[in-house]
C-alpha positions in Angstrom: 0.0 0.1 0.0 2.8 2.4 0.8 4.5 1.8 -2.5 1.2 2.5 -4.4 0.8 5.7 -2.5 4.4 6.8 -3.2 4.0 6.0 -7.0 0.6 8.0 -7.1 2.5 10.9 -5.3 5.2 10.7 -8.0 2.8 10.5 -10.8 0.9 13.6 -9.4 4.0 15.5 -9.0 5.1 15.0 -12.7 1.8 16.0 -14.0 1.8 19.2 -11.8 5.1 20.0 -13.0 4.1 20.1 -16.7 3.2 23.7 -17.6 -0.4 24.2 -18.9 1.0 25.6 -22.1 2.2 22.1 -22.9 -1.2 20.5 -22.5 -4.0 22.9 -23.1 -3.0 25.5 -25.9 -2.8 26.1 -29.7 0.4 27.3 -31.0 1.2 29.0 -34.2 4.7 28.3 -35.4 6.4 30.1 -38.2 9.5 28.8 -39.9 12.4 31.4 -40.3 14.9 29.2 -41.7 15.0 25.9 -43.7 17.8 23.6 -44.9 17.3 20.8 -47.6 19.6 17.8 -47.5 19.8 15.1 -50.2 22.6 12.8 -51.5 25.1 14.0 -48.8 24.7 17.7 -49.6 22.7 20.5 -47.5 21.5 23.7 -48.9 19.5 26.7 -47.6 15.8 26.3 -48.4 12.8 28.6 -48.5 10.9 28.6 -45.2 7.4 29.0 -46.7 5.4 26.8 -44.0 3.7 27.5 -40.7 2.3 25.3 -38.3 -0.9 25.2 -36.1 -0.3 22.7 -33.1 -3.6 22.2 -31.2 -2.7 20.1 -28.0 -6.2 20.1 -26.9 -7.6 18.5 -30.1 -4.4 16.5 -30.8 -4.1 17.9 -34.3 -1.2 19.2 -36.2 -1.8 21.5 -39.3 1.1 22.0 -41.7 0.2 25.2 -43.8 1.6 27.0 -46.9 0.3 29.4 -49.3 -1.8 26.5 -50.7 -3.6 25.8 -47.7 -3.2 23.3 -44.5 -2.9 19.7 -44.2 -4.4 18.2 -41.0 -2.7 15.2 -39.1 -3.4 13.6 -35.9 -0.9 14.5 -33.2 1.1 12.4 -31.0 3.0 14.6 -28.4 4.9 14.1 -25.2 6.6 16.2 -22.7 10.4 15.4 -22.2 12.2 17.9 -19.9 11.9 21.3 -21.2 10.9 20.0 -24.6 7.7 18.9 -26.4 8.3 16.1 -28.9 5.7 15.3 -31.4 5.2 13.1 -34.4 2.3 13.4 -36.9 3.3 11.5 -39.8 5.8 8.6 -40.2 8.2 10.8 -42.1 8.0 13.9 -39.9 9.1 15.0 -36.5 8.5 18.3 -34.4 10.3 19.4 -31.3 9.8 22.6 -29.4 10.8 24.2 -26.1 7.8 24.4 -23.8 7.8 28.1 -23.6 7.2 28.1 -27.4 10.4 30.2 -28.1 11.9 27.8 -30.5 10.9 24.8 -32.8 12.6 22.6 -35.3 10.6 20.2 -37.6 12.1 17.6 -39.8 10.2 16.2 -42.8 11.3 13.7 -45.5 10.2 14.0 -49.1 11.4 11.2 -51.2 15.0 10.7 -50.4 15.6 14.2 -49.0 15.1 15.9 -45.6 14.0 19.4 -44.9 14.6 20.9 -41.6 12.6 24.0 -40.5 13.6 26.3 -37.6 11.5 29.0 -36.1 9.6 30.1 -33.2 6.1 29.6 -32.0 3.6 31.8 -30.2 0.7 30.7 -27.9 -2.7 31.7 -29.4 
């Protein structure tokens, strides 16, 4: 019984330590820099995307001038970071305060890495 009580206290403390911004907010993330890599070479890219990450609805929208694609979001908190995946060929990581993010996506046999900042809406 004592071990169970201790475990429940620990889990409760972990949940209490996660900021509400990590659990119940919608973020808009704007890419300010992009790098495209293929066949061993990397080059600057054009950061034309923005993201809408809705932690309440567990959705991830990837947007550009043609519109947005909506994906289910699988996110978890790890230290000061939020790690998320929404597609087998993509990954999103951000600081919990939304000040920085990185998104890595694959297209065919190349990767595109986006860097930028988010703001809580």
